[in-house]
C-alpha positions as a Python dict, from the first residue, in 0.01 Angstrom:
ca = {
    (1, 'M'): (0, 0, 0),
    (2, 'T'): (-183, 208, -271),
    (3, 'D'): (-252, 130, -638),
    (4, 'A'): (8, -103, -790),
    (5, 'V'): (31, -281, -1128),
    (6, 'Y'): (230, -600, -1155),
    (7, 'L'): (306, -813, -1485),
    (8, 'Y'): (323, -1192, -1452),
    (9, 'P'): (426, -1407, -1733),
    (10, 'I'): (158, -1686, -1730),
    (11, 'S'): (243, -1876, -2067),
    (12, 'F'): (565, -2005, -2184),
    (13, 'V'): (725, -2140, -2523),
    (14, 'T'): (1076, -2320, -2553),
    (15, 'G'): (1145, -2037, -2826),
    (16, 'P'): (1009, -1775, -3018),
    (17, 'Q'): (956, -1952, -3320),
    (18, 'E'): (664, -2149, -3154),
    (19, 'V'): (455, -1847, -3165),
    (20, 'D'): (582, -1658, -3479),
    (21, 'G'): (811, -1441, -3271),
    (22, 'D'): (537, -1304, -3038),
    (23, 'A'): (738, -1401, -2714),
    (24, 'V'): (967, -1218, -2473),
    (25, 'R'): (1300, -1363, -2377),
    (26, 'L'): (1326, -1298, -2010),
    (27, 'G'): (1600, -1121, -1862),
    (28, 'G'): (1830, -1239, -2169),
    (29, 'T'): (1814, -1597, -2059),
    (30, 'M'): (1669, -1901, -2244),
    (31, 'A'): (1319, -1878, -2105),
    (32, 'Y'): (1046, -1714, -2327),
    (33, 'A'): (719, -1594, -2209),
    (34, 'S'): (427, -1576, -2482),
    (35, 'E'): (142, -1440, -2287),
    (36, 'F'): (133, -1199, -1984),
    (37, 'V'): (-133, -1073, -1736),
    (38, 'L'): (-138, -712, -1580),
    (39, 'V'): (-246, -748, -1212),
    (40, 'M'): (-363, -426, -1053),
    (41, 'R'): (-376, -428, -678),
    (42, 'F'): (-524, -179, -434),
    (43, 'D'): (-415, -207, -61),
    (44, 'G'): (-262, -549, -188),
    (45, 'V'): (-604, -678, -288),
    (46, 'L'): (-653, -775, -655),
    (47, 'V'): (-902, -564, -838),
    (48, 'E'): (-855, -618, -1204),
    (49, 'R'): (-658, -841, -1456),
    (50, 'I'): (-583, -798, -1828),
    (51, 'I'): (-435, -1099, -2037),
    (52, 'T'): (-232, -1013, -2315),
    (53, 'T'): (46, -1140, -2560),
    (54, 'P'): (368, -914, -2634),
    (55, 'A'): (192, -798, -2931),
    (56, 'G'): (-82, -655, -2753),
    (57, 'M'): (101, -531, -2451),
    (58, 'D'): (97, -148, -2562),
    (59, 'E'): (-261, -155, -2591),
    (60, 'A'): (-338, -323, -2268),
    (61, 'I'): (-91, -78, -2103),
    (62, 'G'): (-296, 192, -2266),
    (63, 'L'): (-597, 104, -2075),
    (64, 'L'): (-421, 173, -1712),
    (65, 'P'): (-423, 513, -1537),
    (66, 'D'): (-84, 729, -1631),
    (67, 'V'): (91, 642, -1328),
    (68, 'L'): (41, 261, -1356),
    (69, 'A'): (83, 268, -1744),
    (70, 'R'): (442, 416, -1682),
    (71, 'D'): (520, 150, -1427),
    (72, 'A'): (367, -116, -1640),
    (73, 'A'): (580, -12, -1937),
    (74, 'Q'): (903, -8, -1748),
    (75, 'Q'): (844, -355, -1597),
    (76, 'F'): (793, -481, -1967),
    (77, 'A'): (1091, -321, -2086),
    (78, 'N'): (1277, -481, -1790),
    (79, 'F'): (1172, -828, -1902),
    (80, 'R'): (1342, -777, -2239),
    (81, 'K'): (1668, -661, -2065),
    (82, 'V'): (1995, -852, -2147),
    (83, 'H'): (2215, -855, -1847),
    (84, 'A'): (2587, -796, -1884),
    (85, 'P'): (2816, -1074, -1763),
    (86, 'L'): (2962, -1045, -1399),
    (87, 'Q'): (3329, -992, -1397),
    (88, 'L'): (3443, -1162, -1070),
    (89, 'G'): (3828, -1135, -1068),
    (90, 'N'): (3959, -1332, -1377),
    (91, 'R'): (3638, -1492, -1434),
    (92, 'T'): (3349, -1387, -1653),
    (93, 'I'): (3004, -1535, -1542),
    (94, 'R'): (2782, -1502, -1844),
    (95, 'L'): (2408, -1447, -1761),
    (96, 'D'): (2261, -1596, -2077),
    (97, 'Q'): (2211, -1937, -1942),
    (98, 'P'): (2155, -2059, -1569),
    (99, 'Q'): (2486, -2048, -1358),
    (100, 'V'): (2559, -2265, -1055),
    (101, 'M'): (2662, -2092, -731),
    (102, 'G'): (2819, -2372, -513),
    (103, 'I'): (2752, -2334, -139),
    (104, 'L'): (3077, -2333, 108),
    (105, 'N'): (2945, -2332, 456),
    (106, 'V'): (3208, -2283, 716),
    (107, 'T'): (2980, -2289, 996),
    (108, 'P'): (2912, -2548, 1308),
    (109, 'D'): (2558, -2529, 1280),
    (110, 'S'): (2420, -2473, 924),
    (111, 'F'): (2097, -2633, 874),
    (112, 'S'): (2209, -2896, 610),
    (113, 'D'): (2591, -2927, 630),
    (114, 'G'): (2697, -2754, 953),
    (115, 'G'): (3054, -2844, 1072),
    (116, 'I'): (3155, -3048, 739),
    (117, 'N'): (3405, -2790, 629),
    (118, 'D'): (3546, -2671, 976),
    (119, 'D'): (3863, -2850, 881),
    (120, 'P'): (4024, -2628, 609),
    (121, 'Q'): (4175, -2921, 406),
    (122, 'I'): (3803, -3071, 374),
    (123, 'G'): (3663, -2733, 282),
    (124, 'R'): (3946, -2668, 23),
    (125, 'D'): (3851, -3020, -108),
    (126, 'H'): (3489, -2944, -113),
    (127, 'A'): (3537, -2617, -282),
    (128, 'A'): (3790, -2764, -556),
    (129, 'A'): (3528, -3058, -605),
    (130, 'M'): (3257, -2794, -682),
    (131, 'L'): (3456, -2601, -932),
    (132, 'E'): (3558, -2911, -1120),
    (133, 'A'): (3189, -3019, -1132),
    (134, 'G'): (3108, -2688, -1290),
    (135, 'A'): (3023, -2433, -1027),
    (136, 'A'): (3074, -2077, -1181),
    (137, 'I'): (3089, -1927, -820),
    (138, 'I'): (3156, -2040, -473),
    (139, 'D'): (2943, -1866, -222),
    (140, 'I'): (3113, -1888, 139),
    (141, 'G'): (2913, -1827, 457),
    (142, 'G'): (3019, -1813, 811),
    (143, 'E'): (2692, -1768, 986),
    (144, 'S'): (2382, -1992, 1002),
    (145, 'T'): (2069, -1822, 911),
    (146, 'R'): (1839, -2105, 964),
    (147, 'P'): (1536, -2004, 1193),
    (148, 'G'): (1638, -2009, 1564),
    (149, 'A'): (2017, -2029, 1493),
    (150, 'A'): (2213, -1800, 1746),
    (151, 'A'): (2389, -1502, 1622),
    (152, 'T'): (2750, -1512, 1532),
    (153, 'F'): (2978, -1233, 1655),
    (154, 'E'): (3145, -1035, 1377),
    (155, 'D'): (3515, -1140, 1448),
    (156, 'E'): (3414, -1490, 1482),
    (157, 'E'): (3250, -1485, 1154),
    (158, 'I'): (3569, -1338, 1008),
    (159, 'R'): (3777, -1605, 1154),
    (160, 'R'): (3583, -1868, 975),
    (161, 'V'): (3524, -1683, 633),
    (162, 'V'): (3862, -1535, 563),
    (163, 'P'): (4074, -1868, 531),
    (164, 'A'): (3805, -2020, 289),
    (165, 'V'): (3818, -1710, 84),
    (166, 'E'): (4205, -1726, 44),
    (167, 'Y'): (4212, -2104, -40),
    (168, 'C'): (3925, -2041, -289),
    (169, 'A'): (4115, -1726, -433),
    (170, 'A'): (4425, -1969, -471),
    (171, 'M'): (4228, -2206, -686),
    (172, 'G'): (4133, -1870, -903),
    (173, 'A'): (3756, -1914, -801),
    (174, 'A'): (3483, -1653, -859),
    (175, 'I'): (3418, -1586, -474),
    (176, 'S'): (3102, -1461, -334),
    (177, 'V'): (3049, -1406, 56),
    (178, 'D'): (2705, -1454, 223),
    (179, 'T'): (2719, -1202, 529),
    (180, 'R'): (2535, -917, 645),
    (181, 'R'): (2814, -748, 852),
    (182, 'A'): (3027, -487, 705),
    (183, 'G'): (3336, -592, 882),
    (184, 'V'): (3310, -936, 734),
    (185, 'M'): (3269, -793, 401),
    (186, 'E'): (3566, -581, 417),
    (187, 'A'): (3792, -843, 543),
    (188, 'A'): (3661, -1111, 271),
    (189, 'L'): (3722, -860, 14),
    (190, 'A'): (4046, -768, 108),
    (191, 'A'): (4134, -1158, 125),
    (192, 'G'): (4022, -1199, -244),
    (193, 'A'): (3650, -1204, -239),
    (194, 'H'): (3457, -1047, -546),
    (195, 'M'): (3086, -1043, -440),
    (196, 'I'): (2875, -983, -152),
    (197, 'N'): (2533, -1202, -102),
    (198, 'D'): (2374, -992, 181),
    (199, 'V'): (2056, -1183, 330),
    (200, 'S'): (1936, -868, 485),
    (201, 'A'): (1963, -646, 167),
    (202, 'M'): (2195, -419, 345),
    (203, 'R'): (1926, -341, 624),
    (204, 'Y'): (2148, -519, 923),
    (205, 'D'): (2459, -314, 932),
    (206, 'P'): (2422, 51, 815),
    (207, 'R'): (2792, 43, 705),
    (208, 'T'): (2734, -201, 428),
    (209, 'T'): (2581, 18, 167),
    (210, 'E'): (2859, 275, 138),
    (211, 'L'): (3141, -33, 174),
    (212, 'I'): (2984, -208, -124),
    (213, 'A'): (2954, 111, -333),
    (214, 'S'): (3320, 192, -259),
    (215, 'H'): (3434, -147, -347),
    (216, 'R'): (3243, -154, -676),
    (217, 'C'): (3141, -505, -640),
    (218, 'P'): (2845, -708, -712),
    (219, 'V'): (2578, -751, -440),
    (220, 'V'): (2277, -974, -405),
    (221, 'L'): (2008, -836, -210),
    (222, 'M'): (1774, -1096, -53),
    (223, 'H'): (1412, -1062, 87),
    (224, 'A'): (1394, -1142, 457),
    (225, 'P'): (1107, -988, 674),
    (226, 'G'): (1351, -955, 978),
    (227, 'A'): (1599, -645, 978),
    (228, 'G'): (1765, -742, 1313),
    (229, 'E'): (1923, -1039, 1457),
    (230, 'D'): (1624, -1268, 1335),
    (231, 'L'): (1569, -1275, 981),
    (232, 'H'): (1265, -1477, 986),
    (233, 'A'): (1086, -1248, 1214),
    (234, 'G'): (744, -1066, 1115),
    (235, 'G'): (671, -1264, 805),
    (236, 'Q'): (294, -1185, 734),
    (237, 'Y'): (166, -1131, 402),
    (238, 'K'): (-172, -1041, 228),
    (239, 'D'): (19, -1155, -110),
    (240, 'A'): (364, -1284, -72),
    (241, 'A'): (473, -1253, -422),
    (242, 'S'): (383, -887, -475),
    (243, 'E'): (490, -787, -116),
    (244, 'V'): (834, -943, -191),
    (245, 'Y'): (828, -790, -526),
    (246, 'D'): (767, -448, -351),
    (247, 'F'): (1025, -513, -100),
    (248, 'L'): (1325, -598, -362),
    (249, 'K'): (1184, -297, -584),
    (250, 'L'): (1252, -53, -282),
    (251, 'A'): (1606, -209, -179),
    (252, 'R'): (1722, -206, -539),
    (253, 'A'): (1646, 157, -551),
    (254, 'R'): (1797, 240, -231),
    (255, 'A'): (2110, 69, -338),
    (256, 'I'): (2128, 277, -673),
    (257, 'A'): (2064, 604, -481),
    (258, 'A'): (2337, 516, -248),
    (259, 'G'): (2597, 497, -540),
    (260, 'I'): (2581, 106, -621),
    (261, 'A'): (2560, 68, -990),
    (262, 'E'): (2263, -88, -1147),
    (263, 'E'): (2448, -355, -1328),
    (264, 'R'): (2588, -487, -994),
    (265, 'I'): (2283, -566, -806),
    (266, 'L'): (2119, -901, -807),
    (267, 'L'): (1796, -987, -659),
    (268, 'D'): (1689, -1288, -441),
    (269, 'P'): (1327, -1361, -322),
    (270, 'G'): (1448, -1525, 2),
    (271, 'I'): (1295, -1870, -13),
    (272, 'G'): (1237, -2008, 329),
    (273, 'F'): (1302, -1691, 512),
    (274, 'G'): (999, -1604, 735),
    (275, 'K'): (753, -1763, 470),
    (276, 'S'): (509, -2042, 509),
    (277, 'L'): (495, -2336, 294),
    (278, 'A'): (215, -2197, 90),
    (279, 'E'): (401, -1839, 64),
    (280, 'N'): (718, -2015, -69),
    (281, 'L'): (509, -2227, -318),
    (282, 'S'): (360, -1890, -440),
    (283, 'L'): (699, -1737, -467),
    (284, 'I'): (829, -2026, -671),
    (285, 'N'): (535, -2015, -924),
    (286, 'A'): (596, -1626, -928),
    (287, 'L'): (964, -1615, -1010),
    (288, 'P'): (921, -1497, -1371),
    (289, 'M'): (747, -1176, -1263),
    (290, 'F'): (1067, -1074, -1077),
    (291, 'H'): (1227, -996, -1410),
    (292, 'G'): (1023, -685, -1425),
    (293, 'L'): (1262, -527, -1158),
    (294, 'G'): (1543, -524, -1408),
    (295, 'S'): (1821, -716, -1226),
    (296, 'P'): (1935, -1059, -1254),
    (297, 'I'): (1752, -1326, -1045),
    (298, 'L'): (1934, -1562, -776),
    (299, 'L'): (1728, -1873, -638),
    (300, 'G'): (1838, -2018, -316),
    (301, 'A'): (1601, -2308, -288),
    (302, 'S'): (1835, -2607, -227),
    (303, 'R'): (1747, -2839, 63),
    (304, 'K'): (1517, -2596, 189),
    (305, 'R'): (1233, -2693, 439),
    (306, 'M'): (967, -2664, 189),
    (307, 'I'): (1105, -2971, 39),
    (308, 'G'): (1062, -3185, 356),
    (309, 'A'): (731, -3034, 417),
    (310, 'L'): (600, -3164, 89),
    (311, 'S'): (785, -3513, 83),
    (312, 'N'): (768, -3712, 418),
    (313, 'E'): (971, -3478, 635),
    (314, 'E'): (1307, -3598, 471),
    (315, 'A'): (1618, -3467, 649),
    (316, 'A'): (1794, -3183, 469),
    (317, 'D'): (2073, -3435, 326),
    (318, 'A'): (1789, -3652, 167),
    (319, 'R'): (1635, -3355, -27),
    (320, 'L'): (1836, -3392, -386),
    (321, 'A'): (1547, -3480, -582),
    (322, 'G'): (1333, -3174, -471),
    (323, 'S'): (1613, -2950, -505),
    (324, 'I'): (1662, -3054, -872),
    (325, 'A'): (1277, -3001, -916),
    (326, 'L'): (1309, -2647, -788),
    (327, 'A'): (1604, -2574, -968),
    (328, 'V'): (1461, -2684, -1316),
    (329, 'K'): (1152, -2484, -1217),
    (330, 'G'): (1409, -2157, -1167),
    (331, 'M'): (1546, -2239, -1501),
    (332, 'D'): (1213, -2227, -1659),
    (333, 'A'): (1133, -1911, -1526),
    (334, 'G'): (1474, -1741, -1634),
    (335, 'V'): (1663, -1729, -1297),
    (336, 'H'): (2029, -1648, -1378),
    (337, 'L'): (2185, -1787, -1054),
    (338, 'L'): (2124, -2120, -885),
    (339, 'R'): (2266, -2157, -542),
    (340, 'A'): (2308, -2530, -459),
    (341, 'H'): (2465, -2778, -246),
    (342, 'D'): (2468, -3037, -463),
    (343, 'V'): (2669, -2886, -747),
    (344, 'P'): (2734, -3187, -972),
    (345, 'E'): (2360, -3298, -983),
    (346, 'T'): (2236, -2928, -1043),
    (347, 'V'): (2529, -2878, -1313),
    (348, 'Q'): (2389, -3195, -1486),
    (349, 'A'): (2025, -3091, -1467),
    (350, 'R'): (2121, -2743, -1621),
    (351, 'N'): (2330, -2901, -1904),
    (352, 'V'): (2038, -3122, -1994),
    (353, 'W'): (1780, -2862, -1959),
    (354, 'R'): (2015, -2629, -2186),
    (355, 'G'): (2055, -2893, -2428),
    (356, 'L'): (1670, -2928, -2466),
    (357, 'R'): (1647, -2537, -2510),
    (358, 'D'): (1920, -2526, -2800),
    (359, 'A'): (1740, -2826, -2970),
    (360, 'A'): (1416, -2648, -2947),
    (361, 'L'): (1550, -2329, -3118),
    (362, 'T'): (1526, -2528, -3447),
    (363, 'T'): (1246, -2773, -3390),
    (364, 'F'): (988, -2531, -3561),
    (365, 'N'): (1213, -2405, -3827),
    (366, 'Q'): (1204, -2759, -3985),
    (367, 'V'): (962, -2766, -4281),
    (368, 'A'): (834, -3100, -4387),
    (369, 'P'): (904, -3163, -4757),
    (370, 'V'): (586, -3154, -4981),
}
């Protein structure tokens, strides 16, 4: 790692009118940043910070060496980028407000709900309930990626996933499939899936990049330190936020170079994958900086181990309050998709958050009578 610059939003407002318009709308969402810090690192070590408002950004960038200045200018442009809706089958998923992605695990050993949806009728009912509660997308997973989970053979993963895709497709759902294997992707897309959620960022299976490019489907690229069977292996960081940022920047560039359209790429910082509690907390706090990469952001923090670590070691199914707290933190950061087990509660939190943001847009426009 050599010289690098990172833009961090550090002050936020509920609408630009609070600061006379001197705020940036993050990634086309309802989150607004009014102050940024330009952080320069050399070999991963922080060497300089410049704090500025959006109005002073050009002047601050002008203080940087040419290469870093160009990078900082691109990041600032990316913060202001408005992302087109996702077209998933007949469903249009707008990204101007947070959308909820409901988790449908069809595995016997997932950390939170393993075995619950093994019966197709139970899985079907669960998916229908999530859609009725307001899930914009159903994310189907046929392999547990929890620490220590045994690898799943490709044909077994296909056997689990395809029936779930078929019954979700019959409901007219927008369907994502959480897999890192090209054979599973191909079978799922043929069965009616619309989007791929690859926890290996297309590093595990060399066939995936060409497959996704040829199918012209959206893909989520997630950070995990391990490229092989164990996604959690090798997680050692000097600075987790900047290193995850660099990883996703490279993964995104590789995808574009391989023919995957920029507008079909989403990014996930991979909360819980090969990261300590302190590193997960650092990433959650740094979520707004990931808008600088220029792609929509997915946050998958639902029921994660970090919640139990902060609160009496509760079991996964007792982590609802912590999951909602992290979801709200994500919404404040301008996250576009919230991957959630508890869909009704997450949708309710989103709707209240959205109501507060809508109301805030008029608050400072009201002039008291003289």
